[in-house]
C-alpha atoms as an extended CHARMM CRD file, in Angstrom:
* protein
*
       257  EXT
         1         1  UNK       CA             11.1130000000        4.7540000000      -12.0840000000  PROA      1               0.0000000000
         2         2  UNK       CA             12.7030000000        3.1490000000       -8.7020000000  PROA      2               0.0000000000
         3         3  UNK       CA             12.0190000000       -0.7360000000       -8.0720000000  PROA      3               0.0000000000
         4         4  UNK       CA             10.3340000000       -1.4450000000      -10.6960000000  PROA      4               0.0000000000
         5         5  UNK       CA             10.5750000000       -5.4260000000      -10.1340000000  PROA      5               0.0000000000
         6         6  UNK       CA              8.8010000000       -4.2430000000       -6.2610000000  PROA      6               0.0000000000
         7         7  UNK       CA              5.7330000000       -2.6390000000       -7.8090000000  PROA      7               0.0000000000
         8         8  UNK       CA              5.0250000000       -6.0570000000       -9.8910000000  PROA      8               0.0000000000
         9         9  UNK       CA              6.1120000000       -8.5840000000       -6.8360000000  PROA      9               0.0000000000
        10        10  UNK       CA              3.5180000000       -6.5440000000       -4.3210000000  PROA      10              0.0000000000
        11        11  UNK       CA              1.2610000000       -8.8920000000       -5.3130000000  PROA      11              0.0000000000
        12        12  UNK       CA              1.5880000000      -10.7030000000       -2.3380000000  PROA      12              0.0000000000
        13        13  UNK       CA             -0.6910000000      -12.7860000000        0.6010000000  PROA      13              0.0000000000
        14        14  UNK       CA             -1.1330000000      -16.5200000000        1.6730000000  PROA      14              0.0000000000
        15        15  UNK       CA             -4.6690000000      -18.4640000000        2.1800000000  PROA      15              0.0000000000
        16        16  UNK       CA             -4.6380000000      -22.3850000000        3.6150000000  PROA      16              0.0000000000
        17        17  UNK       CA             -2.7190000000      -24.2570000000        1.2210000000  PROA      17              0.0000000000
        18        18  UNK       CA             -5.0430000000      -26.4580000000       -1.3440000000  PROA      18              0.0000000000
        19        19  UNK       CA             -5.3080000000      -29.5250000000       -2.8650000000  PROA      19              0.0000000000
        20        20  UNK       CA             -5.2800000000      -27.7030000000       -6.2320000000  PROA      20              0.0000000000
        21        21  UNK       CA             -3.8370000000      -27.8590000000       -9.9450000000  PROA      21              0.0000000000
        22        22  UNK       CA             -0.5890000000      -25.7180000000       -9.8750000000  PROA      22              0.0000000000
        23        23  UNK       CA             -1.3610000000      -22.0480000000      -11.3020000000  PROA      23              0.0000000000
        24        24  UNK       CA              1.9320000000      -21.8640000000      -13.3280000000  PROA      24              0.0000000000
        25        25  UNK       CA              5.0920000000      -23.9700000000      -14.7060000000  PROA      25              0.0000000000
        26        26  UNK       CA              8.7920000000      -23.8490000000      -16.2840000000  PROA      26              0.0000000000
        27        27  UNK       CA              8.5640000000      -22.2410000000      -19.5840000000  PROA      27              0.0000000000
        28        28  UNK       CA              5.8440000000      -19.1410000000      -18.6060000000  PROA      28              0.0000000000
        29        29  UNK       CA              7.4180000000      -15.7380000000      -18.9390000000  PROA      29              0.0000000000
        30        30  UNK       CA              5.2780000000      -12.1570000000      -18.8820000000  PROA      30              0.0000000000
        31        31  UNK       CA              6.3200000000       -8.9370000000      -19.8900000000  PROA      31              0.0000000000
        32        32  UNK       CA              5.4730000000       -6.2400000000      -18.1330000000  PROA      32              0.0000000000
        33        33  UNK       CA              5.6570000000       -2.0560000000      -19.5590000000  PROA      33              0.0000000000
        34        34  UNK       CA              5.7620000000        0.8450000000      -16.4280000000  PROA      34              0.0000000000
        35        35  UNK       CA              4.4000000000        4.5040000000      -17.2840000000  PROA      35              0.0000000000
        36        36  UNK       CA              3.0520000000        7.2880000000      -16.4960000000  PROA      36              0.0000000000
        37        37  UNK       CA             -0.0180000000        8.1490000000      -18.5110000000  PROA      37              0.0000000000
        38        38  UNK       CA              1.8350000000        7.0600000000      -21.6380000000  PROA      38              0.0000000000
        39        39  UNK       CA              4.9730000000        7.9620000000      -21.2280000000  PROA      39              0.0000000000
        40        40  UNK       CA              7.1670000000        4.3510000000      -20.7590000000  PROA      40              0.0000000000
        41        41  UNK       CA              9.8310000000        4.0230000000      -17.6220000000  PROA      41              0.0000000000
        42        42  UNK       CA             10.7430000000        0.9560000000      -18.1060000000  PROA      42              0.0000000000
        43        43  UNK       CA              9.2080000000       -2.5690000000      -18.4820000000  PROA      43              0.0000000000
        44        44  UNK       CA             10.0700000000       -5.8880000000      -16.5500000000  PROA      44              0.0000000000
        45        45  UNK       CA              9.6650000000       -9.3560000000      -16.6820000000  PROA      45              0.0000000000
        46        46  UNK       CA              8.8400000000      -12.0340000000      -14.7640000000  PROA      46              0.0000000000
        47        47  UNK       CA              9.7940000000      -16.3270000000      -15.7160000000  PROA      47              0.0000000000
        48        48  UNK       CA             10.6120000000      -19.5240000000      -14.4260000000  PROA      48              0.0000000000
        49        49  UNK       CA             12.6580000000      -22.4700000000      -15.9550000000  PROA      49              0.0000000000
        50        50  UNK       CA             13.0410000000      -25.0650000000      -13.8610000000  PROA      50              0.0000000000
        51        51  UNK       CA             16.2400000000      -26.4980000000      -12.6550000000  PROA      51              0.0000000000
        52        52  UNK       CA             17.9730000000      -28.4780000000       -9.8790000000  PROA      52              0.0000000000
        53        53  UNK       CA             19.8370000000      -26.5860000000       -6.5740000000  PROA      53              0.0000000000
        54        54  UNK       CA             21.0770000000      -28.9590000000       -4.1640000000  PROA      54              0.0000000000
        55        55  UNK       CA             20.0710000000      -31.8140000000       -5.5370000000  PROA      55              0.0000000000
        56        56  UNK       CA             16.1790000000      -31.0080000000       -5.8300000000  PROA      56              0.0000000000
        57        57  UNK       CA             13.8190000000      -30.1510000000       -7.8100000000  PROA      57              0.0000000000
        58        58  UNK       CA             12.9620000000      -25.9660000000       -7.8340000000  PROA      58              0.0000000000
        59        59  UNK       CA             11.4660000000      -23.2230000000      -10.0170000000  PROA      59              0.0000000000
        60        60  UNK       CA             13.8300000000      -20.7170000000      -10.9200000000  PROA      60              0.0000000000
        61        61  UNK       CA             11.6070000000      -17.6530000000      -11.3570000000  PROA      61              0.0000000000
        62        62  UNK       CA             13.5040000000      -14.2400000000      -12.1200000000  PROA      62              0.0000000000
        63        63  UNK       CA             12.2650000000      -10.5830000000      -12.6450000000  PROA      63              0.0000000000
        64        64  UNK       CA             14.3760000000       -8.0660000000      -14.2090000000  PROA      64              0.0000000000
        65        65  UNK       CA             13.1610000000       -4.2790000000      -14.1000000000  PROA      65              0.0000000000
        66        66  UNK       CA             14.8410000000       -1.9800000000      -16.0990000000  PROA      66              0.0000000000
        67        67  UNK       CA             14.3880000000        1.9970000000      -17.0090000000  PROA      67              0.0000000000
        68        68  UNK       CA             14.3070000000        3.3050000000      -20.9800000000  PROA      68              0.0000000000
        69        69  UNK       CA             14.1620000000        6.1310000000      -22.9620000000  PROA      69              0.0000000000
        70        70  UNK       CA             13.8470000000        9.6050000000      -21.3910000000  PROA      70              0.0000000000
        71        71  UNK       CA             13.9870000000        8.3000000000      -17.9070000000  PROA      71              0.0000000000
        72        72  UNK       CA             17.6100000000        6.6310000000      -17.9530000000  PROA      72              0.0000000000
        73        73  UNK       CA             18.7270000000        9.4550000000      -18.7240000000  PROA      73              0.0000000000
        74        74  UNK       CA             17.7090000000       10.7290000000      -15.5510000000  PROA      74              0.0000000000
        75        75  UNK       CA             17.3920000000        8.0130000000      -13.2200000000  PROA      75              0.0000000000
        76        76  UNK       CA             19.0380000000        4.4250000000      -14.9270000000  PROA      76              0.0000000000
        77        77  UNK       CA             17.5770000000        1.5880000000      -12.8110000000  PROA      77              0.0000000000
        78        78  UNK       CA             19.4220000000       -1.8820000000      -13.0650000000  PROA      78              0.0000000000
        79        79  UNK       CA             16.9420000000       -4.7200000000      -11.2430000000  PROA      79              0.0000000000
        80        80  UNK       CA             17.7860000000       -8.3120000000      -11.0580000000  PROA      80              0.0000000000
        81        81  UNK       CA             15.3150000000      -10.4370000000       -8.5510000000  PROA      81              0.0000000000
        82        82  UNK       CA             15.7540000000      -14.2630000000       -8.3550000000  PROA      82              0.0000000000
        83        83  UNK       CA             14.1570000000      -16.8830000000       -5.9080000000  PROA      83              0.0000000000
        84        84  UNK       CA             14.4620000000      -20.7840000000       -5.7850000000  PROA      84              0.0000000000
        85        85  UNK       CA             11.3100000000      -22.2250000000       -5.2040000000  PROA      85              0.0000000000
        86        86  UNK       CA             10.6430000000      -25.8960000000       -4.0640000000  PROA      86              0.0000000000
        87        87  UNK       CA              8.7000000000      -27.1150000000       -7.0800000000  PROA      87              0.0000000000
        88        88  UNK       CA              6.2160000000      -29.0710000000       -4.3010000000  PROA      88              0.0000000000
        89        89  UNK       CA              6.3180000000      -27.2780000000       -1.6350000000  PROA      89              0.0000000000
        90        90  UNK       CA              6.4470000000      -23.7870000000       -2.8740000000  PROA      90              0.0000000000
        91        91  UNK       CA              8.6750000000      -22.0150000000        0.1810000000  PROA      91              0.0000000000
        92        92  UNK       CA             11.8730000000      -20.9290000000       -0.9780000000  PROA      92              0.0000000000
        93        93  UNK       CA             15.5280000000      -22.0050000000       -0.3840000000  PROA      93              0.0000000000
        94        94  UNK       CA             17.4910000000      -19.0730000000       -1.9840000000  PROA      94              0.0000000000
        95        95  UNK       CA             16.5200000000      -15.0590000000       -3.1790000000  PROA      95              0.0000000000
        96        96  UNK       CA             19.2340000000      -12.6100000000       -4.9460000000  PROA      96              0.0000000000
        97        97  UNK       CA             18.7360000000       -9.2020000000       -5.2590000000  PROA      97              0.0000000000
        98        98  UNK       CA             20.9420000000       -7.6650000000       -6.9120000000  PROA      98              0.0000000000
        99        99  UNK       CA             19.9770000000       -3.5300000000       -7.4220000000  PROA      99              0.0000000000
       100       100  UNK       CA             21.0870000000       -0.8730000000       -9.3530000000  PROA      100             0.0000000000
       101       101  UNK       CA             18.5820000000        2.2260000000       -8.8410000000  PROA      101             0.0000000000
       102       102  UNK       CA             20.1760000000        5.7070000000       -9.8530000000  PROA      102             0.0000000000
       103       103  UNK       CA             23.3500000000        4.8420000000       -7.8790000000  PROA      103             0.0000000000
       104       104  UNK       CA             22.3330000000        3.0720000000       -4.6500000000  PROA      104             0.0000000000
       105       105  UNK       CA             23.2150000000       -0.6740000000       -4.9220000000  PROA      105             0.0000000000
       106       106  UNK       CA             22.6560000000       -3.8630000000       -3.5200000000  PROA      106             0.0000000000
       107       107  UNK       CA             24.1650000000       -7.5810000000       -3.8490000000  PROA      107             0.0000000000
       108       108  UNK       CA             22.8270000000      -10.1060000000       -1.6430000000  PROA      108             0.0000000000
       109       109  UNK       CA             21.8750000000      -13.6640000000       -1.2950000000  PROA      109             0.0000000000
       110       110  UNK       CA             19.7800000000      -15.2450000000        1.3200000000  PROA      110             0.0000000000
       111       111  UNK       CA             19.7940000000      -19.1070000000        1.5800000000  PROA      111             0.0000000000
       112       112  UNK       CA             16.9710000000      -20.5830000000        3.7160000000  PROA      112             0.0000000000
       113       113  UNK       CA             17.2630000000      -23.5920000000        5.5740000000  PROA      113             0.0000000000
       114       114  UNK       CA             14.0910000000      -24.7870000000        6.8110000000  PROA      114             0.0000000000
       115       115  UNK       CA             14.5140000000      -27.0630000000        9.0930000000  PROA      115             0.0000000000
       116       116  UNK       CA             16.3050000000      -25.2780000000       10.9320000000  PROA      116             0.0000000000
       117       117  UNK       CA             14.4150000000      -21.9910000000        9.7610000000  PROA      117             0.0000000000
       118       118  UNK       CA             17.5480000000      -20.4670000000        9.7720000000  PROA      118             0.0000000000
       119       119  UNK       CA             18.5270000000      -17.9680000000        7.0340000000  PROA      119             0.0000000000
       120       120  UNK       CA             21.7290000000      -17.2470000000        5.8640000000  PROA      120             0.0000000000
       121       121  UNK       CA             22.4490000000      -13.7050000000        4.4080000000  PROA      121             0.0000000000
       122       122  UNK       CA             25.2810000000      -12.5400000000        2.4860000000  PROA      122             0.0000000000
       123       123  UNK       CA             25.6330000000       -9.6140000000        1.9460000000  PROA      123             0.0000000000
       124       124  UNK       CA             28.0130000000       -9.7810000000       -1.0140000000  PROA      124             0.0000000000
       125       125  UNK       CA             28.5690000000       -5.1870000000       -1.6010000000  PROA      125             0.0000000000
       126       126  UNK       CA             29.7570000000       -5.5620000000        2.2310000000  PROA      126             0.0000000000
       127       127  UNK       CA             31.3680000000       -8.5780000000        2.1470000000  PROA      127             0.0000000000
       128       128  UNK       CA             29.0960000000       -9.7690000000        5.1870000000  PROA      128             0.0000000000
       129       129  UNK       CA             27.6560000000      -12.6880000000        6.6930000000  PROA      129             0.0000000000
       130       130  UNK       CA             24.5200000000      -12.6100000000        8.8440000000  PROA      130             0.0000000000
       131       131  UNK       CA             22.6140000000      -15.4080000000       10.5260000000  PROA      131             0.0000000000
       132       132  UNK       CA             18.7570000000      -14.8710000000       10.9130000000  PROA      132             0.0000000000
       133       133  UNK       CA             15.5570000000      -16.7660000000       12.0210000000  PROA      133             0.0000000000
       134       134  UNK       CA             12.9600000000      -16.7710000000       10.8340000000  PROA      134             0.0000000000
       135       135  UNK       CA              9.6590000000      -18.0460000000       10.8860000000  PROA      135             0.0000000000
       136       136  UNK       CA              7.7460000000      -21.0970000000        9.6610000000  PROA      136             0.0000000000
       137       137  UNK       CA              6.2650000000      -21.2220000000        5.8820000000  PROA      137             0.0000000000
       138       138  UNK       CA              7.9200000000      -17.4460000000        5.4380000000  PROA      138             0.0000000000
       139       139  UNK       CA              8.7980000000      -16.5340000000        1.6020000000  PROA      139             0.0000000000
       140       140  UNK       CA             10.7270000000      -13.9300000000       -0.2980000000  PROA      140             0.0000000000
       141       141  UNK       CA              9.7980000000      -10.8420000000       -2.0310000000  PROA      141             0.0000000000
       142       142  UNK       CA              9.5850000000      -13.3200000000       -5.1570000000  PROA      142             0.0000000000
       143       143  UNK       CA              8.0990000000      -16.9880000000       -4.2340000000  PROA      143             0.0000000000
       144       144  UNK       CA              5.4010000000      -15.1280000000       -1.9390000000  PROA      144             0.0000000000
       145       145  UNK       CA              3.5420000000      -14.2280000000       -5.2440000000  PROA      145             0.0000000000
       146       146  UNK       CA              3.8240000000      -17.5830000000       -6.6730000000  PROA      146             0.0000000000
       147       147  UNK       CA              2.9050000000      -19.5710000000       -3.5280000000  PROA      147             0.0000000000
       148       148  UNK       CA              0.0500000000      -16.9090000000       -3.8300000000  PROA      148             0.0000000000
       149       149  UNK       CA             -0.9850000000      -18.3250000000       -6.9950000000  PROA      149             0.0000000000
       150       150  UNK       CA             -0.9560000000      -21.7140000000       -6.8650000000  PROA      150             0.0000000000
       151       151  UNK       CA             -2.5920000000      -21.9070000000       -3.4580000000  PROA      151             0.0000000000
       152       152  UNK       CA             -5.2890000000      -19.0580000000       -3.0600000000  PROA      152             0.0000000000
       153       153  UNK       CA             -8.8360000000      -20.4590000000       -3.2520000000  PROA      153             0.0000000000
       154       154  UNK       CA            -10.8520000000      -17.5820000000       -5.4360000000  PROA      154             0.0000000000
       155       155  UNK       CA            -14.7620000000      -19.2190000000       -5.4040000000  PROA      155             0.0000000000
       156       156  UNK       CA            -15.4960000000      -18.1470000000       -1.4570000000  PROA      156             0.0000000000
       157       157  UNK       CA            -13.7170000000      -14.4620000000       -1.6540000000  PROA      157             0.0000000000
       158       158  UNK       CA            -15.4700000000      -11.7510000000       -0.2990000000  PROA      158             0.0000000000
       159       159  UNK       CA            -15.1630000000       -8.2400000000       -1.0400000000  PROA      159             0.0000000000
       160       160  UNK       CA            -13.0850000000       -6.7820000000        2.5750000000  PROA      160             0.0000000000
       161       161  UNK       CA            -11.3490000000      -10.0730000000        2.9870000000  PROA      161             0.0000000000
       162       162  UNK       CA             -7.7690000000       -9.8410000000        3.9240000000  PROA      162             0.0000000000
       163       163  UNK       CA             -5.0910000000      -12.0660000000        4.1970000000  PROA      163             0.0000000000
       164       164  UNK       CA             -1.2980000000      -12.5660000000        5.6320000000  PROA      164             0.0000000000
       165       165  UNK       CA              1.6520000000      -13.4250000000        4.8090000000  PROA      165             0.0000000000
       166       166  UNK       CA              5.3830000000      -14.7050000000        6.6020000000  PROA      166             0.0000000000
       167       167  UNK       CA              7.9880000000      -12.3340000000        4.3650000000  PROA      167             0.0000000000
       168       168  UNK       CA             11.8580000000      -11.9950000000        5.2140000000  PROA      168             0.0000000000
       169       169  UNK       CA             12.7480000000       -9.6630000000        3.1240000000  PROA      169             0.0000000000
       170       170  UNK       CA             16.4920000000       -8.0550000000        3.2690000000  PROA      170             0.0000000000
       171       171  UNK       CA             17.5660000000       -9.2710000000        7.0250000000  PROA      171             0.0000000000
       172       172  UNK       CA             14.2710000000       -8.7740000000        8.4710000000  PROA      172             0.0000000000
       173       173  UNK       CA             10.7080000000      -10.6420000000        9.5840000000  PROA      173             0.0000000000
       174       174  UNK       CA              7.1260000000       -8.9860000000        9.4100000000  PROA      174             0.0000000000
       175       175  UNK       CA              3.4300000000       -9.5820000000        8.0100000000  PROA      175             0.0000000000
       176       176  UNK       CA              2.5320000000       -9.0450000000        4.7170000000  PROA      176             0.0000000000
       177       177  UNK       CA             -1.0560000000       -7.6820000000        4.7750000000  PROA      177             0.0000000000
       178       178  UNK       CA             -3.6020000000       -7.8740000000        1.4730000000  PROA      178             0.0000000000
       179       179  UNK       CA             -7.5450000000       -6.7460000000        0.8960000000  PROA      179             0.0000000000
       180       180  UNK       CA             -9.7960000000       -9.0220000000       -1.4820000000  PROA      180             0.0000000000
       181       181  UNK       CA            -11.8090000000       -5.1990000000       -3.1990000000  PROA      181             0.0000000000
       182       182  UNK       CA            -13.2930000000       -7.4310000000       -5.4350000000  PROA      182             0.0000000000
       183       183  UNK       CA            -14.1810000000       -8.3570000000       -9.4900000000  PROA      183             0.0000000000
       184       184  UNK       CA            -13.4370000000       -6.5410000000      -12.1720000000  PROA      184             0.0000000000
       185       185  UNK       CA            -13.4810000000       -6.9400000000      -15.4750000000  PROA      185             0.0000000000
       186       186  UNK       CA            -10.6140000000       -4.6580000000      -17.3970000000  PROA      186             0.0000000000
       187       187  UNK       CA            -10.3790000000       -3.7610000000      -21.3130000000  PROA      187             0.0000000000
       188       188  UNK       CA             -6.6650000000       -4.4100000000      -22.5380000000  PROA      188             0.0000000000
       189       189  UNK       CA             -5.1790000000       -5.1750000000      -25.7390000000  PROA      189             0.0000000000
       190       190  UNK       CA             -6.1100000000       -8.4110000000      -24.8880000000  PROA      190             0.0000000000
       191       191  UNK       CA             -9.6620000000       -7.4760000000      -24.9430000000  PROA      191             0.0000000000
       192       192  UNK       CA            -11.9000000000       -8.0850000000      -22.1000000000  PROA      192             0.0000000000
       193       193  UNK       CA             -9.8680000000       -9.9190000000      -19.3050000000  PROA      193             0.0000000000
       194       194  UNK       CA            -12.3280000000      -11.0180000000      -16.0440000000  PROA      194             0.0000000000
       195       195  UNK       CA            -10.1130000000       -9.8200000000      -12.9870000000  PROA      195             0.0000000000
       196       196  UNK       CA             -9.4040000000       -9.7720000000       -8.9010000000  PROA      196             0.0000000000
       197       197  UNK       CA             -8.6530000000       -6.8250000000       -7.5890000000  PROA      197             0.0000000000
       198       198  UNK       CA             -6.5940000000       -6.6980000000       -4.5250000000  PROA      198             0.0000000000
       199       199  UNK       CA             -4.7630000000       -3.8110000000       -2.2530000000  PROA      199             0.0000000000
       200       200  UNK       CA             -1.6720000000       -5.2230000000       -0.5100000000  PROA      200             0.0000000000
       201       201  UNK       CA             -0.7720000000       -2.7140000000        2.2590000000  PROA      201             0.0000000000
       202       202  UNK       CA              2.6130000000       -0.8840000000        2.2290000000  PROA      202             0.0000000000
       203       203  UNK       CA              5.1700000000        1.0510000000        3.7540000000  PROA      203             0.0000000000
       204       204  UNK       CA              4.8220000000        5.0330000000        3.4460000000  PROA      204             0.0000000000
       205       205  UNK       CA              7.6440000000        6.9600000000        3.1550000000  PROA      205             0.0000000000
       206       206  UNK       CA             10.5760000000        7.2290000000        0.9630000000  PROA      206             0.0000000000
       207       207  UNK       CA              8.1890000000        5.5310000000       -2.3370000000  PROA      207             0.0000000000
       208       208  UNK       CA              5.2300000000        5.4870000000       -1.7220000000  PROA      208             0.0000000000
       209       209  UNK       CA              2.3520000000        7.9540000000       -0.3590000000  PROA      209             0.0000000000
       210       210  UNK       CA              0.3700000000        6.2360000000        1.7660000000  PROA      210             0.0000000000
       211       211  UNK       CA              0.1670000000        2.3730000000        3.3680000000  PROA      211             0.0000000000
       212       212  UNK       CA             -2.8040000000        1.3490000000        0.8720000000  PROA      212             0.0000000000
       213       213  UNK       CA             -1.0320000000        3.6330000000       -2.5100000000  PROA      213             0.0000000000
       214       214  UNK       CA             -1.2470000000       -0.4340000000       -4.2180000000  PROA      214             0.0000000000
       215       215  UNK       CA             -3.9730000000       -1.6950000000       -6.2560000000  PROA      215             0.0000000000
       216       216  UNK       CA             -3.4600000000       -4.7980000000       -8.0780000000  PROA      216             0.0000000000
       217       217  UNK       CA             -5.8440000000       -6.5820000000      -10.1900000000  PROA      217             0.0000000000
       218       218  UNK       CA             -4.8000000000      -10.1490000000      -11.8140000000  PROA      218             0.0000000000
       219       219  UNK       CA             -7.0220000000      -12.5190000000      -13.6500000000  PROA      219             0.0000000000
       220       220  UNK       CA             -9.6820000000      -14.6540000000      -12.3690000000  PROA      220             0.0000000000
       221       221  UNK       CA             -8.7350000000      -17.8510000000      -14.0800000000  PROA      221             0.0000000000
       222       222  UNK       CA             -6.5040000000      -20.7170000000      -13.6360000000  PROA      222             0.0000000000
       223       223  UNK       CA             -3.2900000000      -18.7020000000      -14.2240000000  PROA      223             0.0000000000
       224       224  UNK       CA             -3.5570000000      -15.6830000000      -12.0800000000  PROA      224             0.0000000000
       225       225  UNK       CA             -1.1980000000      -14.0120000000      -13.1330000000  PROA      225             0.0000000000
       226       226  UNK       CA             -1.0300000000      -10.0630000000      -13.5060000000  PROA      226             0.0000000000
       227       227  UNK       CA             -2.5590000000       -7.8370000000      -15.5820000000  PROA      227             0.0000000000
       228       228  UNK       CA             -2.1340000000       -4.2970000000      -13.8870000000  PROA      228             0.0000000000
       229       229  UNK       CA             -0.6860000000       -2.9540000000      -11.2250000000  PROA      229             0.0000000000
       230       230  UNK       CA             -1.0210000000        1.3320000000      -10.1180000000  PROA      230             0.0000000000
       231       231  UNK       CA              0.8120000000        3.4600000000       -7.7170000000  PROA      231             0.0000000000
       232       232  UNK       CA              0.2120000000        6.1910000000       -6.5960000000  PROA      232             0.0000000000
       233       233  UNK       CA              4.4950000000        7.2350000000       -5.5240000000  PROA      233             0.0000000000
       234       234  UNK       CA              5.9910000000       10.5260000000       -3.9570000000  PROA      234             0.0000000000
       235       235  UNK       CA              6.4880000000       11.2080000000       -7.1030000000  PROA      235             0.0000000000
       236       236  UNK       CA              3.2140000000       10.5730000000       -8.8650000000  PROA      236             0.0000000000
       237       237  UNK       CA              0.8000000000        7.7360000000      -10.1750000000  PROA      237             0.0000000000
       238       238  UNK       CA              2.4680000000        4.6180000000      -12.3700000000  PROA      238             0.0000000000
       239       239  UNK       CA              1.2730000000        2.2310000000      -13.6270000000  PROA      239             0.0000000000
       240       240  UNK       CA              2.7250000000       -1.3920000000      -15.0330000000  PROA      240             0.0000000000
       241       241  UNK       CA              0.4420000000       -3.2320000000      -17.5930000000  PROA      241             0.0000000000
       242       242  UNK       CA              1.1400000000       -6.5170000000      -19.1000000000  PROA      242             0.0000000000
       243       243  UNK       CA              1.8460000000       -6.6540000000      -22.7430000000  PROA      243             0.0000000000
       244       244  UNK       CA              3.7210000000       -9.6470000000      -23.3430000000  PROA      244             0.0000000000
       245       245  UNK       CA              3.3180000000      -13.0780000000      -22.2890000000  PROA      245             0.0000000000
       246       246  UNK       CA              3.5390000000      -16.9800000000      -22.7110000000  PROA      246             0.0000000000
       247       247  UNK       CA              4.1390000000      -20.6660000000      -21.4960000000  PROA      247             0.0000000000
       248       248  UNK       CA              0.7640000000      -19.9800000000      -19.5620000000  PROA      248             0.0000000000
       249       249  UNK       CA             -0.3470000000      -24.2170000000      -18.1520000000  PROA      249             0.0000000000
       250       250  UNK       CA             -4.0160000000      -22.8970000000      -18.4450000000  PROA      250             0.0000000000
       251       251  UNK       CA             -6.3420000000      -20.9080000000      -20.6960000000  PROA      251             0.0000000000
       252       252  UNK       CA             -6.0080000000      -17.6040000000      -21.1770000000  PROA      252             0.0000000000
       253       253  UNK       CA             -9.8840000000      -16.2070000000      -20.3710000000  PROA      253             0.0000000000
       254       254  UNK       CA            -11.2420000000      -13.2640000000      -21.9430000000  PROA      254             0.0000000000
       255       255  UNK       CA            -14.7990000000      -12.3890000000      -22.3090000000  PROA      255             0.0000000000
       256       256  UNK       CA            -16.0790000000      -12.5720000000      -26.0830000000  PROA      256             0.0000000000
       257       257  UNK       CA            -18.5310000000       -9.4590000000      -26.5350000000  PROA      257             0.0000000000
């Protein structure tokens, strides 16, 4: 399945910055099973480490996706997404996208200068560097999800609420919009989990059937971690389910009957 990490990272939006405790910390790790029904197409992981980039303390966030088994025979995918995010400001300083999706490859590094709002886009595959301006508080594909987790006020969400986020991807700026669909309790391998349900608006065409092809669930607790993603694709319906996790900063809320 193409763009495994992309599916995981589509859970992104922005609200007003609030003074609340951070939702994650270094050492956090998630693993997702990506599947068509009972058939496993691949796996994706998200993990957070703490490090220093250009003298600044950052979270180094890595998203890795790979097809497996028979899926790999027909369509091999190896995705590597990384973001270096300021630990206090929740803004990205560097974004890496290195992918091979059935022979479609990219190797891009983006360095953000938030003082000048200029991004240096290094296309390593073609040995080309572009300089592009970006709007205030722009996020990359990876950092956006973690920004949301830290800054989402869930106490006053109402069904139908929408949220916009400035995104910078490859060499382009665009607005990402997400709609809140309500609260729902999911039956999972971990037990019954209270969740927040969202619908990201995605671009219809090569991958998705239409702009409302994604539905995502995140835990309704301090972690706000992704539990389930459903996607209606041009080649069928796909799910990404959380199977393993470690290093959560907050308690994982499960309903006990």
